[in-house]
C-alpha atoms as an extended CHARMM CRD file, in Angstrom:
* protein
*
       258  EXT
         1         1  MET       CA              0.0000000000       -0.0020000000        0.0010000000  PROA      1               0.0000000000
         2         2  THR       CA              1.4330000000        3.3760000000       -1.0330000000  PROA      2               0.0000000000
         3         3  GLU       CA              1.4160000000        6.4720000000        1.1510000000  PROA      3               0.0000000000
         4         4  PHE       CA             -1.3770000000        7.8590000000       -1.0240000000  PROA      4               0.0000000000
         5         5  GLU       CA             -3.4860000000        4.7260000000       -0.5650000000  PROA      5               0.0000000000
         6         6  ALA       CA             -2.7960000000        4.6550000000        3.1910000000  PROA      6               0.0000000000
         7         7  LYS       CA             -3.8960000000        8.2800000000        3.6610000000  PROA      7               0.0000000000
         8         8  LEU       CA             -6.9910000000        7.7680000000        1.5380000000  PROA      8               0.0000000000
         9         9  ARG       CA             -7.9550000000        4.6770000000        3.5080000000  PROA      9               0.0000000000
        10        10  SER       CA             -7.5040000000        6.5380000000        6.8110000000  PROA      10              0.0000000000
        11        11  LEU       CA             -9.6740000000        9.4640000000        5.7590000000  PROA      11              0.0000000000
        12        12  ALA       CA            -12.3210000000        7.2840000000        4.1410000000  PROA      12              0.0000000000
        13        13  HSD       CA            -12.5730000000        5.3380000000        7.4170000000  PROA      13              0.0000000000
        14        14  THR       CA            -12.9300000000        8.6060000000        9.3650000000  PROA      14              0.0000000000
        15        15  LEU       CA            -15.5720000000        9.8860000000        6.9610000000  PROA      15              0.0000000000
        16        16  GLY       CA            -17.6080000000        6.7010000000        7.2830000000  PROA      16              0.0000000000
        17        17  ARG       CA            -17.6530000000        6.9580000000       11.0800000000  PROA      17              0.0000000000
        18        18  TYR       CA            -18.0420000000       10.7350000000       11.3460000000  PROA      18              0.0000000000
        19        19  ARG       CA            -20.7030000000       11.8590000000       13.8250000000  PROA      19              0.0000000000
        20        20  ALA       CA            -21.6880000000       15.4340000000       14.6940000000  PROA      20              0.0000000000
        21        21  ARG       CA            -21.0450000000       16.5310000000       18.2700000000  PROA      21              0.0000000000
        22        22  THR       CA            -23.7260000000       18.4470000000       20.1470000000  PROA      22              0.0000000000
        23        23  ARG       CA            -21.3600000000       21.2410000000       21.1740000000  PROA      23              0.0000000000
        24        24  TYR       CA            -20.0850000000       21.8370000000       17.6420000000  PROA      24              0.0000000000
        25        25  PRO       CA            -23.0030000000       21.2400000000       15.2540000000  PROA      25              0.0000000000
        26        26  PHE       CA            -22.0270000000       23.8350000000       12.6300000000  PROA      26              0.0000000000
        27        27  ALA       CA            -18.3140000000       23.0510000000       12.6170000000  PROA      27              0.0000000000
        28        28  ASP       CA            -18.9130000000       19.3060000000       12.3770000000  PROA      28              0.0000000000
        29        29  LEU       CA            -21.3770000000       19.6650000000        9.4970000000  PROA      29              0.0000000000
        30        30  PHE       CA            -18.9120000000       21.6770000000        7.4540000000  PROA      30              0.0000000000
        31        31  ALA       CA            -15.8980000000       19.6190000000        8.4880000000  PROA      31              0.0000000000
        32        32  HSD       CA            -17.7550000000       16.5400000000        7.2680000000  PROA      32              0.0000000000
        33        33  ALA       CA            -18.5900000000       18.2590000000        3.9510000000  PROA      33              0.0000000000
        34        34  TYR       CA            -14.9950000000       19.3380000000        3.3350000000  PROA      34              0.0000000000
        35        35  LEU       CA            -13.6220000000       15.9580000000        4.3790000000  PROA      35              0.0000000000
        36        36  ARG       CA            -16.0010000000       14.2770000000        1.9510000000  PROA      36              0.0000000000
        37        37  ASP       CA            -14.6670000000       16.4480000000       -0.8780000000  PROA      37              0.0000000000
        38        38  VAL       CA            -11.0790000000       15.6450000000        0.0540000000  PROA      38              0.0000000000
        39        39  VAL       CA            -11.7880000000       11.9070000000        0.0590000000  PROA      39              0.0000000000
        40        40  GLU       CA            -13.9390000000       11.7540000000       -3.0630000000  PROA      40              0.0000000000
        41        41  PHE       CA            -11.8080000000       14.0480000000       -5.2170000000  PROA      41              0.0000000000
        42        42  SER       CA             -8.5470000000       12.4380000000       -4.0850000000  PROA      42              0.0000000000
        43        43  ARG       CA            -10.0210000000        9.1030000000       -5.1170000000  PROA      43              0.0000000000
        44        44  ALA       CA            -11.0940000000       10.6380000000       -8.4370000000  PROA      44              0.0000000000
        45        45  THR       CA             -7.5810000000       12.0260000000       -8.8960000000  PROA      45              0.0000000000
        46        46  ALA       CA             -6.1050000000        8.5450000000       -8.5920000000  PROA      46              0.0000000000
        47        47  ARG       CA             -8.5280000000        7.1190000000      -11.1370000000  PROA      47              0.0000000000
        48        48  LEU       CA             -8.0520000000        9.9220000000      -13.6440000000  PROA      48              0.0000000000
        49        49  ALA       CA             -4.2610000000        9.8100000000      -13.3090000000  PROA      49              0.0000000000
        50        50  LYS       CA             -4.3800000000        6.2010000000      -14.5330000000  PROA      50              0.0000000000
        51        51  SER       CA             -6.6770000000        7.0050000000      -17.4460000000  PROA      51              0.0000000000
        52        52  ALA       CA             -5.8710000000        7.7630000000      -21.0640000000  PROA      52              0.0000000000
        53        53  ALA       CA             -6.2450000000       11.4690000000      -20.2600000000  PROA      53              0.0000000000
        54        54  PRO       CA             -4.2640000000       11.9130000000      -17.0310000000  PROA      54              0.0000000000
        55        55  ARG       CA             -4.2210000000       15.7070000000      -17.3230000000  PROA      55              0.0000000000
        56        56  THR       CA             -7.8830000000       15.7000000000      -16.2610000000  PROA      56              0.0000000000
        57        57  ALA       CA             -6.6630000000       14.6220000000      -12.8100000000  PROA      57              0.0000000000
        58        58  TYR       CA             -5.4180000000       18.1480000000      -12.1050000000  PROA      58              0.0000000000
        59        59  ALA       CA             -8.9730000000       19.4770000000      -11.8020000000  PROA      59              0.0000000000
        60        60  ALA       CA             -9.9180000000       16.8030000000       -9.2710000000  PROA      60              0.0000000000
        61        61  ALA       CA             -6.7030000000       17.3580000000       -7.3090000000  PROA      61              0.0000000000
        62        62  ARG       CA             -7.4090000000       21.0720000000       -7.1800000000  PROA      62              0.0000000000
        63        63  VAL       CA            -10.8560000000       20.5020000000       -5.6390000000  PROA      63              0.0000000000
        64        64  ALA       CA             -9.3490000000       18.1300000000       -3.0770000000  PROA      64              0.0000000000
        65        65  PHE       CA             -6.6790000000       20.6550000000       -2.0970000000  PROA      65              0.0000000000
        66        66  GLU       CA             -9.0830000000       23.6050000000       -1.8610000000  PROA      66              0.0000000000
        67        67  ALA       CA            -11.4350000000       21.5060000000        0.2850000000  PROA      67              0.0000000000
        68        68  ALA       CA             -8.5080000000       20.6510000000        2.5510000000  PROA      68              0.0000000000
        69        69  GLN       CA             -7.6240000000       24.3440000000        2.7680000000  PROA      69              0.0000000000
        70        70  ASP       CA            -11.1710000000       25.2020000000        3.7960000000  PROA      70              0.0000000000
        71        71  LEU       CA            -11.1610000000       22.3940000000        6.3530000000  PROA      71              0.0000000000
        72        72  ALA       CA             -7.8460000000       23.6450000000        7.7420000000  PROA      72              0.0000000000
        73        73  TYR       CA             -9.0560000000       27.2340000000        8.0260000000  PROA      73              0.0000000000
        74        74  LEU       CA            -12.2730000000       26.0780000000        9.6730000000  PROA      74              0.0000000000
        75        75  CYS       CA            -10.3810000000       24.0490000000       12.2730000000  PROA      75              0.0000000000
        76        76  SER       CA             -7.2110000000       26.0830000000       12.7450000000  PROA      76              0.0000000000
        77        77  VAL       CA             -8.5900000000       27.9610000000       15.7940000000  PROA      77              0.0000000000
        78        78  PRO       CA            -10.9960000000       25.4550000000       17.4100000000  PROA      78              0.0000000000
        79        79  GLN       CA            -12.7310000000       28.0270000000       19.6120000000  PROA      79              0.0000000000
        80        80  GLU       CA            -13.6420000000       29.9900000000       16.4840000000  PROA      80              0.0000000000
        81        81  SER       CA            -14.7620000000       27.0210000000       14.3960000000  PROA      81              0.0000000000
        82        82  GLU       CA            -18.4670000000       27.3840000000       15.1720000000  PROA      82              0.0000000000
        83        83  ALA       CA            -18.5680000000       31.0450000000       14.1600000000  PROA      83              0.0000000000
        84        84  ARG       CA            -16.5480000000       30.3100000000       11.0130000000  PROA      84              0.0000000000
        85        85  ALA       CA            -18.8400000000       27.4580000000       10.0060000000  PROA      85              0.0000000000
        86        86  ALA       CA            -21.9350000000       29.5880000000       10.6340000000  PROA      86              0.0000000000
        87        87  LEU       CA            -20.4970000000       32.2620000000        8.3450000000  PROA      87              0.0000000000
        88        88  ALA       CA            -19.7410000000       29.6890000000        5.6380000000  PROA      88              0.0000000000
        89        89  TYR       CA            -23.3690000000       28.5390000000        5.8910000000  PROA      89              0.0000000000
        90        90  ALA       CA            -24.7930000000       32.0500000000        5.6470000000  PROA      90              0.0000000000
        91        91  ILE       CA            -22.5270000000       32.9250000000        2.7220000000  PROA      91              0.0000000000
        92        92  GLU       CA            -23.6800000000       29.7990000000        0.9010000000  PROA      92              0.0000000000
        93        93  LEU       CA            -27.3460000000       30.6940000000        1.4090000000  PROA      93              0.0000000000
        94        94  VAL       CA            -26.8320000000       34.1990000000        0.0200000000  PROA      94              0.0000000000
        95        95  GLU       CA            -24.8410000000       32.7730000000       -2.9110000000  PROA      95              0.0000000000
        96        96  LEU       CA            -27.7210000000       30.4220000000       -3.7240000000  PROA      96              0.0000000000
        97        97  GLU       CA            -30.1870000000       33.2870000000       -3.5940000000  PROA      97              0.0000000000
        98        98  ASP       CA            -28.0240000000       35.2480000000       -6.0440000000  PROA      98              0.0000000000
        99        99  LEU       CA            -27.7380000000       32.1800000000       -8.2740000000  PROA      99              0.0000000000
       100       100  GLN       CA            -31.5210000000       31.8500000000       -8.3180000000  PROA      100             0.0000000000
       101       101  GLN       CA            -31.8780000000       35.4640000000       -9.4400000000  PROA      101             0.0000000000
       102       102  ARG       CA            -29.3470000000       34.9260000000      -12.2120000000  PROA      102             0.0000000000
       103       103  PHE       CA            -31.1850000000       31.7950000000      -13.3450000000  PROA      103             0.0000000000
       104       104  LEU       CA            -34.4370000000       33.7620000000      -13.4060000000  PROA      104             0.0000000000
       105       105  ARG       CA            -32.9500000000       36.4530000000      -15.6380000000  PROA      105             0.0000000000
       106       106  ALA       CA            -31.5320000000       33.7990000000      -17.9540000000  PROA      106             0.0000000000
       107       107  ASP       CA            -34.8510000000       31.9210000000      -18.0640000000  PROA      107             0.0000000000
       108       108  VAL       CA            -36.7230000000       35.0710000000      -18.9960000000  PROA      108             0.0000000000
       109       109  ALA       CA            -34.1880000000       35.9230000000      -21.6980000000  PROA      109             0.0000000000
       110       110  ALA       CA            -34.3250000000       32.3720000000      -23.0870000000  PROA      110             0.0000000000
       111       111  GLY       CA            -38.1200000000       32.2730000000      -23.0530000000  PROA      111             0.0000000000
       112       112  TYR       CA            -38.4630000000       29.4350000000      -20.5520000000  PROA      112             0.0000000000
       113       113  LYS       CA            -41.9860000000       29.2830000000      -19.1340000000  PROA      113             0.0000000000
       114       114  LYS       CA            -40.9270000000       27.4470000000      -15.9870000000  PROA      114             0.0000000000
       115       115  GLN       CA            -38.2350000000       28.7470000000      -13.6410000000  PROA      115             0.0000000000
       116       116  ARG       CA            -35.4700000000       26.1310000000      -13.4600000000  PROA      116             0.0000000000
       117       117  LEU       CA            -34.0680000000       27.0490000000      -10.0450000000  PROA      117             0.0000000000
       118       118  ARG       CA            -36.5180000000       28.0390000000       -7.3600000000  PROA      118             0.0000000000
       119       119  LEU       CA            -35.6490000000       28.1790000000       -3.6600000000  PROA      119             0.0000000000
       120       120  ALA       CA            -38.5460000000       27.6200000000       -1.2790000000  PROA      120             0.0000000000
       121       121  LYS       CA            -37.1600000000       29.9700000000        1.4000000000  PROA      121             0.0000000000
       122       122  THR       CA            -35.0510000000       33.1080000000        1.6560000000  PROA      122             0.0000000000
       123       123  PRO       CA            -31.7810000000       33.0570000000        3.6430000000  PROA      123             0.0000000000
       124       124  GLU       CA            -33.6220000000       34.9670000000        6.4030000000  PROA      124             0.0000000000
       125       125  ASP       CA            -36.3240000000       32.2810000000        6.5430000000  PROA      125             0.0000000000
       126       126  VAL       CA            -33.7460000000       29.5110000000        6.7520000000  PROA      126             0.0000000000
       127       127  ILE       CA            -31.6010000000       31.2110000000        9.3850000000  PROA      127             0.0000000000
       128       128  THR       CA            -34.5870000000       32.1890000000       11.5310000000  PROA      128             0.0000000000
       129       129  ALA       CA            -35.8920000000       28.6090000000       11.5680000000  PROA      129             0.0000000000
       130       130  ASP       CA            -32.4520000000       27.0680000000       12.1340000000  PROA      130             0.0000000000
       131       131  ALA       CA            -31.5580000000       29.5710000000       14.8670000000  PROA      131             0.0000000000
       132       132  ALA       CA            -34.7880000000       28.7900000000       16.7500000000  PROA      132             0.0000000000
       133       133  ASP       CA            -34.1530000000       25.0510000000       16.4230000000  PROA      133             0.0000000000
       134       134  TYR       CA            -30.5780000000       25.2790000000       17.7000000000  PROA      134             0.0000000000
       135       135  ASP       CA            -31.5540000000       27.6510000000       20.5220000000  PROA      135             0.0000000000
       136       136  ARG       CA            -34.0190000000       25.0830000000       21.8040000000  PROA      136             0.0000000000
       137       137  ARG       CA            -31.2480000000       22.5160000000       22.0430000000  PROA      137             0.0000000000
       138       138  ILE       CA            -28.3030000000       24.7560000000       22.9190000000  PROA      138             0.0000000000
       139       139  PRO       CA            -29.3560000000       28.1840000000       24.2580000000  PROA      139             0.0000000000
       140       140  GLY       CA            -27.5320000000       30.9980000000       22.4790000000  PROA      140             0.0000000000
       141       141  LYS       CA            -26.3090000000       28.8360000000       19.6020000000  PROA      141             0.0000000000
       142       142  GLY       CA            -28.6900000000       30.5400000000       17.1800000000  PROA      142             0.0000000000
       143       143  ASP       CA            -26.8520000000       33.8330000000       17.6990000000  PROA      143             0.0000000000
       144       144  PHE       CA            -23.9670000000       32.4590000000       15.6210000000  PROA      144             0.0000000000
       145       145  LEU       CA            -26.2930000000       32.0900000000       12.6330000000  PROA      145             0.0000000000
       146       146  LYS       CA            -27.9310000000       35.5030000000       12.9970000000  PROA      146             0.0000000000
       147       147  ALA       CA            -24.5640000000       37.2640000000       13.2540000000  PROA      147             0.0000000000
       148       148  ALA       CA            -23.2750000000       35.2960000000       10.2770000000  PROA      148             0.0000000000
       149       149  LEU       CA            -26.2000000000       36.2830000000        8.0710000000  PROA      149             0.0000000000
       150       150  ALA       CA            -25.7560000000       39.9470000000        9.0080000000  PROA      150             0.0000000000
       151       151  GLU       CA            -22.1350000000       39.6710000000        7.8230000000  PROA      151             0.0000000000
       152       152  ALA       CA            -23.0920000000       37.7580000000        4.6720000000  PROA      152             0.0000000000
       153       153  ARG       CA            -25.6220000000       40.4780000000        3.7470000000  PROA      153             0.0000000000
       154       154  LYS       CA            -22.9750000000       43.1920000000        3.6250000000  PROA      154             0.0000000000
       155       155  PRO       CA            -22.4840000000       44.5490000000        0.0740000000  PROA      155             0.0000000000
       156       156  ARG       CA            -20.5480000000       42.0940000000       -2.1210000000  PROA      156             0.0000000000
       157       157  ARG       CA            -19.4730000000       40.0380000000        0.9090000000  PROA      157             0.0000000000
       158       158  ALA       CA            -20.9910000000       36.8330000000       -0.4610000000  PROA      158             0.0000000000
       159       159  ARG       CA            -18.9400000000       37.1810000000       -3.6360000000  PROA      159             0.0000000000
       160       160  LYS       CA            -15.7680000000       36.5390000000       -1.6710000000  PROA      160             0.0000000000
       161       161  HSD       CA            -14.5830000000       33.2980000000       -0.1400000000  PROA      161             0.0000000000
       162       162  TRP       CA            -16.4710000000       32.8070000000        3.1250000000  PROA      162             0.0000000000
       163       163  SER       CA            -13.3050000000       33.5070000000        5.1060000000  PROA      163             0.0000000000
       164       164  GLY       CA            -13.0550000000       36.9290000000        3.4720000000  PROA      164             0.0000000000
       165       165  LEU       CA             -9.5330000000       35.9940000000        2.3490000000  PROA      165             0.0000000000
       166       166  SER       CA             -7.9460000000       34.9690000000       -0.9240000000  PROA      166             0.0000000000
       167       167  ARG       CA             -6.7990000000       31.3640000000       -1.3680000000  PROA      167             0.0000000000
       168       168  LYS       CA             -3.2040000000       32.4700000000       -0.8230000000  PROA      168             0.0000000000
       169       169  GLU       CA             -4.1610000000       34.3390000000        2.3550000000  PROA      169             0.0000000000
       170       170  VAL       CA             -6.1070000000       31.3620000000        3.7110000000  PROA      170             0.0000000000
       171       171  GLY       CA             -3.0740000000       29.1270000000        3.3180000000  PROA      171             0.0000000000
       172       172  ARG       CA             -0.6960000000       31.6840000000        4.7800000000  PROA      172             0.0000000000
       173       173  GLN       CA             -2.8640000000       32.3030000000        7.8540000000  PROA      173             0.0000000000
       174       174  VAL       CA             -3.2510000000       28.6060000000        8.6220000000  PROA      174             0.0000000000
       175       175  ALA       CA              0.5070000000       28.1320000000        8.2070000000  PROA      175             0.0000000000
       176       176  GLU       CA              1.1660000000       30.9880000000       10.6420000000  PROA      176             0.0000000000
       177       177  GLU       CA             -1.1800000000       29.4290000000       13.2030000000  PROA      177             0.0000000000
       178       178  HSD       CA              0.2620000000       25.9330000000       12.6750000000  PROA      178             0.0000000000
       179       179  PRO       CA              3.9170000000       26.1530000000       11.5380000000  PROA      179             0.0000000000
       180       180  ASP       CA              4.1200000000       22.3520000000       11.3660000000  PROA      180             0.0000000000
       181       181  ILE       CA              2.0710000000       22.3720000000        8.1500000000  PROA      181             0.0000000000
       182       182  ARG       CA              3.9380000000       25.2340000000        6.4770000000  PROA      182             0.0000000000
       183       183  ILE       CA              5.5040000000       22.8920000000        3.9380000000  PROA      183             0.0000000000
       184       184  ILE       CA              2.0190000000       21.8760000000        2.7720000000  PROA      184             0.0000000000
       185       185  TYR       CA              1.1200000000       25.5290000000        2.3450000000  PROA      185             0.0000000000
       186       186  GLU       CA              4.2730000000       26.0450000000        0.2900000000  PROA      186             0.0000000000
       187       187  VAL       CA              3.4740000000       23.0190000000       -1.8720000000  PROA      187             0.0000000000
       188       188  GLY       CA             -0.0360000000       24.2620000000       -2.5770000000  PROA      188             0.0000000000
       189       189  ASP       CA              1.0630000000       27.8210000000       -3.2250000000  PROA      189             0.0000000000
       190       190  ASN       CA              3.7300000000       26.6780000000       -5.6870000000  PROA      190             0.0000000000
       191       191  PHE       CA              1.2300000000       24.4500000000       -7.4640000000  PROA      191             0.0000000000
       192       192  TYR       CA             -1.4060000000       27.0940000000       -8.1130000000  PROA      192             0.0000000000
       193       193  GLY       CA              0.1130000000       28.6540000000      -11.2190000000  PROA      193             0.0000000000
       194       194  TYR       CA              0.7270000000       25.2310000000      -12.6890000000  PROA      194             0.0000000000
       195       195  LEU       CA             -2.8220000000       24.1620000000      -11.8220000000  PROA      195             0.0000000000
       196       196  SER       CA             -4.1910000000       27.1970000000      -13.6160000000  PROA      196             0.0000000000
       197       197  VAL       CA             -2.3360000000       26.1790000000      -16.7650000000  PROA      197             0.0000000000
       198       198  ASN       CA             -3.7650000000       22.6730000000      -16.5990000000  PROA      198             0.0000000000
       199       199  THR       CA             -7.3400000000       23.4170000000      -15.5350000000  PROA      199             0.0000000000
       200       200  HSD       CA             -8.1750000000       26.1780000000      -18.0210000000  PROA      200             0.0000000000
       201       201  PRO       CA             -8.5070000000       25.9460000000      -21.8120000000  PROA      201             0.0000000000
       202       202  ARG       CA             -5.2470000000       26.8840000000      -23.5300000000  PROA      202             0.0000000000
       203       203  LEU       CA             -2.5690000000       25.5240000000      -25.8820000000  PROA      203             0.0000000000
       204       204  ARG       CA             -0.1510000000       24.5180000000      -23.0940000000  PROA      204             0.0000000000
       205       205  TRP       CA              2.6400000000       24.5260000000      -25.6770000000  PROA      205             0.0000000000
       206       206  ALA       CA              5.3700000000       24.5550000000      -23.0240000000  PROA      206             0.0000000000
       207       207  PHE       CA              3.9430000000       21.5240000000      -21.2160000000  PROA      207             0.0000000000
       208       208  GLU       CA              2.5160000000       19.1950000000      -23.8670000000  PROA      208             0.0000000000
       209       209  PRO       CA              4.7820000000       18.0230000000      -26.7070000000  PROA      209             0.0000000000
       210       210  ARG       CA              3.0760000000       18.3400000000      -30.0810000000  PROA      210             0.0000000000
       211       211  SER       CA              4.1940000000       17.1290000000      -33.4640000000  PROA      211             0.0000000000
       212       212  LEU       CA              2.8490000000       16.6390000000      -36.9600000000  PROA      212             0.0000000000
       213       213  ALA       CA              2.4760000000       13.1400000000      -38.3620000000  PROA      213             0.0000000000
       214       214  GLY       CA              3.1780000000       12.3510000000      -41.9840000000  PROA      214             0.0000000000
       215       215  ASN       CA             -0.3880000000       13.2370000000      -42.9620000000  PROA      215             0.0000000000
       216       216  ASN       CA             -0.2130000000       16.5230000000      -41.0180000000  PROA      216             0.0000000000
       217       217  ALA       CA             -2.2850000000       15.0930000000      -38.1560000000  PROA      217             0.0000000000
       218       218  ILE       CA             -1.4660000000       16.8070000000      -34.8610000000  PROA      218             0.0000000000
       219       219  VAL       CA             -0.0670000000       14.3700000000      -32.3150000000  PROA      219             0.0000000000
       220       220  VAL       CA             -0.0750000000       15.2410000000      -28.6030000000  PROA      220             0.0000000000
       221       221  ALA       CA              2.0970000000       13.1330000000      -26.2980000000  PROA      221             0.0000000000
       222       222  THR       CA              0.9200000000       12.0550000000      -22.8420000000  PROA      222             0.0000000000
       223       223  ARG       CA              3.4920000000       12.9780000000      -20.2010000000  PROA      223             0.0000000000
       224       224  GLU       CA              4.1650000000       10.7460000000      -17.2250000000  PROA      224             0.0000000000
       225       225  VAL       CA              4.5010000000       13.8240000000      -15.0350000000  PROA      225             0.0000000000
       226       226  ASP       CA              0.7670000000       14.3980000000      -15.5520000000  PROA      226             0.0000000000
       227       227  ARG       CA              0.1520000000       11.0930000000      -13.8150000000  PROA      227             0.0000000000
       228       228  ALA       CA              2.4070000000       11.9360000000      -10.8740000000  PROA      228             0.0000000000
       229       229  LEU       CA              1.8730000000       15.6240000000      -10.0330000000  PROA      229             0.0000000000
       230       230  PRO       CA             -1.9150000000       15.4480000000       -9.4630000000  PROA      230             0.0000000000
       231       231  LEU       CA             -1.3150000000       12.5810000000       -7.0340000000  PROA      231             0.0000000000
       232       232  ASP       CA              1.2740000000       14.6740000000       -5.1900000000  PROA      232             0.0000000000
       233       233  LEU       CA             -1.1960000000       17.5290000000       -4.7600000000  PROA      233             0.0000000000
       234       234  ALA       CA             -4.0090000000       15.2120000000       -3.6350000000  PROA      234             0.0000000000
       235       235  LEU       CA             -1.5970000000       13.6230000000       -1.1520000000  PROA      235             0.0000000000
       236       236  ALA       CA             -0.7990000000       17.0890000000        0.2080000000  PROA      236             0.0000000000
       237       237  ALA       CA             -4.5480000000       17.7060000000        0.5190000000  PROA      237             0.0000000000
       238       238  MET       CA             -5.0700000000       14.5190000000        2.5090000000  PROA      238             0.0000000000
       239       239  THR       CA             -2.0940000000       15.2640000000        4.7590000000  PROA      239             0.0000000000
       240       240  LEU       CA             -3.5250000000       18.7060000000        5.4850000000  PROA      240             0.0000000000
       241       241  ALA       CA             -6.9610000000       17.2230000000        6.1770000000  PROA      241             0.0000000000
       242       242  VAL       CA             -5.5210000000       14.7850000000        8.7280000000  PROA      242             0.0000000000
       243       243  ALA       CA             -3.8100000000       17.6560000000       10.5470000000  PROA      243             0.0000000000
       244       244  ALA       CA             -6.9470000000       19.8070000000       10.5060000000  PROA      244             0.0000000000
       245       245  LEU       CA             -9.1090000000       17.0650000000       11.9840000000  PROA      245             0.0000000000
       246       246  THR       CA             -6.6940000000       16.5750000000       14.8790000000  PROA      246             0.0000000000
       247       247  TRP       CA             -6.9670000000       20.2860000000       15.7200000000  PROA      247             0.0000000000
       248       248  ILE       CA            -10.6690000000       19.8330000000       16.5220000000  PROA      248             0.0000000000
       249       249  GLY       CA            -10.1380000000       16.6090000000       18.4480000000  PROA      249             0.0000000000
       250       250  ARG       CA            -10.8890000000       14.1020000000       15.7140000000  PROA      250             0.0000000000
       251       251  ARG       CA             -8.8820000000       10.9060000000       15.7320000000  PROA      251             0.0000000000
       252       252  VAL       CA             -7.7900000000        9.6520000000       12.3150000000  PROA      252             0.0000000000
       253       253  PRO       CA             -6.6430000000        6.0130000000       12.2500000000  PROA      253             0.0000000000
       254       254  ARG       CA             -3.2290000000        5.4370000000       10.7500000000  PROA      254             0.0000000000
       255       255  TYR       CA             -2.5040000000        2.9190000000        8.0540000000  PROA      255             0.0000000000
       256       256  ASP       CA              1.1550000000        2.5410000000        7.2210000000  PROA      256             0.0000000000
       257       257  ALA       CA              2.3880000000        2.4280000000        3.6590000000  PROA      257             0.0000000000
       258       258  ALA       CA              4.0200000000       -0.8650000000        2.7870000000  PROA      258             0.0000000000
């Protein structure tokens, strides 16, 4: 079993046994969601890296790493994790509301008679109901949600990452709070430019060898590095996820690479 396989097995086991804790309902819901993305997209990275089009693995690896970054930021200061998760929730609700409005404008322009995306409740409706429910179980817990929605409703706030930071800033802040994972931050930061090249449409002339066959057919060579680098980034994502879970008191079983 490789190190990649061992880490994936450990996190998949943790995901399968994940249970929300009463004291940290918001943080555990979001930690579970981010962990699921790390596991599923790391697994997808491994499958795509073995395929006939290994370059497609970069996109999956990028999702895995960004999910791990979000998990790390959520968990990096445990006493703030509930407020951070509540804000992520409120931001998502406002984003969905904006998406619905954009769908409506597109539907009208396209002449659709039936609206394709319709949300049953506004963010205020959702937060009010959820806050009341949580307050019944944990007095005062609903205040996290109300404060988060007030922040999310600030002009253009929901168009930013829920942390209010750029991807680079998220990684840097977590690395400052936990110096032991700085190397993972450096790996991710160094990868981002390369990921952009490989996850956006472009010629990629410097990275993919091209040649003309005798009949002028364009031949593109598959590079072995495109099988290896996505796995390296997904491995960094899983390593970061393991660290983040320990910060909030989650035990991740260890499987040793053979």
